[in-house]
N, C-alpha and C positions, 0 to 999 in steps of 0.2 A: 253584071256585077257578081263576083264569086261569093257564095255564102260561106260564113264561118263554118268550121268543121262540126261544131256542136249542133248546127241547124240542119245537117245532112241526115235525112231519115234513115239512110243505110248505116250510119254510124250510131245514132241515138234513136232507136225506133220507139223508145218509150217516153219521149218528151211530151208532156201533157200541155196541149195548147191553151186550155182554159185555166191554167195555173192551179189545178187541184194538187193536193199533197201526193207525193209519190207513195205508192203502195209498198207493202212488205217485199213482194217479188221484184218490183221496180228498183228498190233500194239495193237488193242483192245484185241485180243486173248492172246498176251503176257502179257498185264496188268491183265487180268482175272486169268491167271495161277500164276502170282506172288501174287495176292491178295489171292488166294485159297491155296497157299503154295505148289503148284505142282512144282515150281522151286524157287530157292533162288535168292536174289537180284544180286549176282555176276554173276550168269548164265544169268539173264535177261539183265544185263548191257553188258555182252559179246555178246549176240545175237544182241542187239541194236547197240552196238559199232562197230560191223563188218561193218555196213552200213556207219558209220561216217568215218572209215578208208579209204573208197573208195573215199571220197571227192566229192560225188555226191549231187545233189540238188533234193529235193522232186518234184519240178515242172518240172524236166526232165523225170520223170517216166511215164510209160504208165498209171498206176493207177491214178495218179494225173490228167492227161489230160482227161481221160474218165469221171471222176467224175466232173471235172471242166466244161466240156461241158454240164452237166445236170443242172448246177446252174447259169452259166453266162448269162446275159441278152444281148439283141442286141444293147443297147445303154447305154451311161454313165448316171448313176443315179444322177449325180451332175449337169452336163451341157447339157445333152442330145446328146452329140456328138456321132457319130457312127464310128469315126476313131480310129484305134489301141485300141481296147477294151481289158481290163484286169480285173482280180479280185483283188481288193484292200483290204488287211487285215487291220482292224481297231485296232487290238491288236496283239502282238507278244509274243512267248513263252519266259519265263525267262530262264536263264542259270541254269544248274544243281547245280553249286556251290552257286548260289544265294539262292536256296532252302535249301542247306546244312547250310549256314550261318544263315538263319532265324530260322531253326529248332534247331540248336545248341544254339542259343540265348534263344529260348523259353524253351528248356529243362533245360538250366542253371538257368533261373529264377525260374522254379519249384523246381529244386534241392536246390537252396538257401533257398526257403521257408521251405523245409522239413529238411534241414541240416543247421541250423542257425549258427553253429560254428565248426571250426576245432580245434583240440587239439593244444594248444599253442606251445608245444615242437615240434610237427610235422610241424607246420607252420614255426617255427624258422629254423628248419633244411632245409626245402624247400627253404627258402630265401637264406640261406648260400650256398646251393648246386647249385641253379639255377641262382643266381644273383651276380653281382659284386657291392659292396657297395662303393659309392662315398660320403663320409661324408660331411655334410654342416658345414663350420667353425662357431664356436660359441665363443662369448665373455666369458672368464672364470669367469667374475665377475657377469654378469646378465643373461647369457645364450641367449643373443640376437643373432639372425642369421646374417650371412654375415657381419661381421665388416669390416670397410674400410681398405683396404690394401695399405700401403704407399710405394712409390718407393724409395724416397731419405731420408726421415726423419725416425728416430728411436725413440721408438720401431716400429716394422713393422706394427702393427695393432692399430686401434683406433675405439672403439665402438661408433656407431652413437647414441645409446640410452643413455648409462650411462657415456659416454666420457672417459671410462677407456682405458689406453694405455698398450699394452702388446706385447711381442715378439712371443709367441706361442699361436695359437688358440686351443680351445678344441673342442670336438664333442661327440655326443652320440654313443654308441655302437649299434650294431644290436639288441642285447638282450634288451637294454634299450628302443629302439624304438618300438620293438614288445610288450614289457610290456605296454608302453603308448598306443599303438594301441588297445590292448585288453581291456584296461580300458575305452578308448574313441576313437573310430575309426575316429572321426572328429577333433581330437586334432590338434592344430596348429603345434606341433612338428613333426607330422607324415605326413604333407601335401606335403613335397618336394618329387619330383621324383628323388630320389638319388640311385635307384636300377636299374642297367643296366642288361638286360637279357644276359646270356652267349651264346645264340644261335647266328646264323648268322645275325639275325635282329637287335640285340643290342638295343632293345626298352627300353626307360626310364619309370620307374613306381614308384609310391609311394606305400605304403603298402596296401592301398585299392585296387589298380589295381592288385597287386600281389595276393591278396586274391581272387579277382574276377576270374582271369585267372586260379588259382588253382582249384576253384570250377567248373569253366567251363570245364577244362580238365577232372575232375572227372566225371562230368555229361555226357560228350560226350563218355568217355570210357565205362561207365556203360551202356549207351543206344546206343552204336555205331551201332549195327545191325539194331535196330528200326529206328534210324535217317536216316541211309542209305536207307532203304526200303521206308520210308515215303517220303523222298526227291525225290527218283527216280519215285515213283508213281505220285507225284505232277508234276514232269517233263514230265512223259508220258501223264498225263491228258492234260497238256498244248499242247504237240505235237499233240495229237489226236484231240483236239479242233481246232488247226491250220489247220490240214489236213481235217477236216470235213467241212470247209468253213462256219462255224456257224457265225462267226463275220466278214463278208465280204460284200462289195458292188461292183457292176460293175462300173468301172471307166475308162475314157479314159487315155491315157498316160500322158497328161498334168496334169490332176487332181490328178492322182496317184503319180506322181513325186513331185508335189507341196506339197502334204500331207506328203510323206515320207522324202523328203530332207529338206523342209523348214517349216514344220508344218503349212501349209497354205491350205485354201480351198476356193472354190468359194463363193462369198457373196450371201446369200440366198435372199437378197432383190433386187439387181440389176441384178444378174446373169451375170455380166460382169467382175468385178474386183475380184481379190483374196485377202483374208484377213488372218490374223493369227487366228488359231483355238480357241484362248482364247477370241477373240472379237466376238460380235454378228453380226456386219456388217463391211463393208469396210469403209475407211475414207470418201469417197464421199457420203455415205448413212447415215452418222452421222448427227444429228441435228446441226444447226449452232453454238450453244453455246458449244457443245462438240468438234466440229472441232476447235474452237478458243482455248479451253483448251489444246487440243493435240498439236497444233502448238506452243503454249507458252511453253509447257513442252519440246518439241523438241528443241526449241531455247535455253532454259535454259541448257539442257543437252549438246548442242553444245558449249555453253560458258564455261561450267565446263570442258569439254574435252580440250578446248583451254588453260584454266588456268593450267590444269595439265600438258599439253605439255610444256608450258613455264617454269613451275617449275620442269620439268623432273620427274613428279610423274607418276608411272604406274597406 
């Protein structure tokens, strides 16, 4: 029996038989083999995914601990404390699906530029097959949308525009709406989200949305393999950067947890108080005029919350 390519030791000499997590250098080798076409993306994901199934953390591995010892300093770079020192990452890897979404969007935009229009009959059939049409009621006299529906008085409808009264509302057919859309995709008549997808999501779309998602599906199908590979390479790059300790500082437990949990860091001016990372200094280190402005803003916000509470507004 012929072994799959990924089981060939000459192709993947770093496959770990006891399902340990791949080390930093092994991840780099995995990335290079994927770039050079020595393995395909599904094989690469399988090798990488074996680690994820174990539910282990990179910082529990021997490789992490050995390399960490080479870069960590003997005191916190923020407050100079020497108690409970750790490596604080200033950036974290994105999720693989985040990269997939970004690339699908980019490939769709390029696809739309190169394929300006889908055949009208093809698009019409797509709308009929994939969406349920919920027509918008129209006045039979002036075609105004959503005439007033009366409960007690007859006739049942009264047009708010032309004041026409009638028992039965009319509506555009799918074919008429598609015709209008192809003449002017910004037309008032095709603006309503009256098409509900027949999948489990049951999303509501107008014809512009329907066209976009059709083009997006076409773009992702045509470029599926390329998108998958590019997304996984970006994901690997992120992971390798994280494991390299490139974007890290040495921090004590207090400074590290303040940054991670509350987006706060030690004030660089007084070195005593913690501040939000979006501000240059803590409140105590602000000039008097700025302190006054902050206090007034806080008081106004407090008053608005109280008003909302009394009015039962979320």
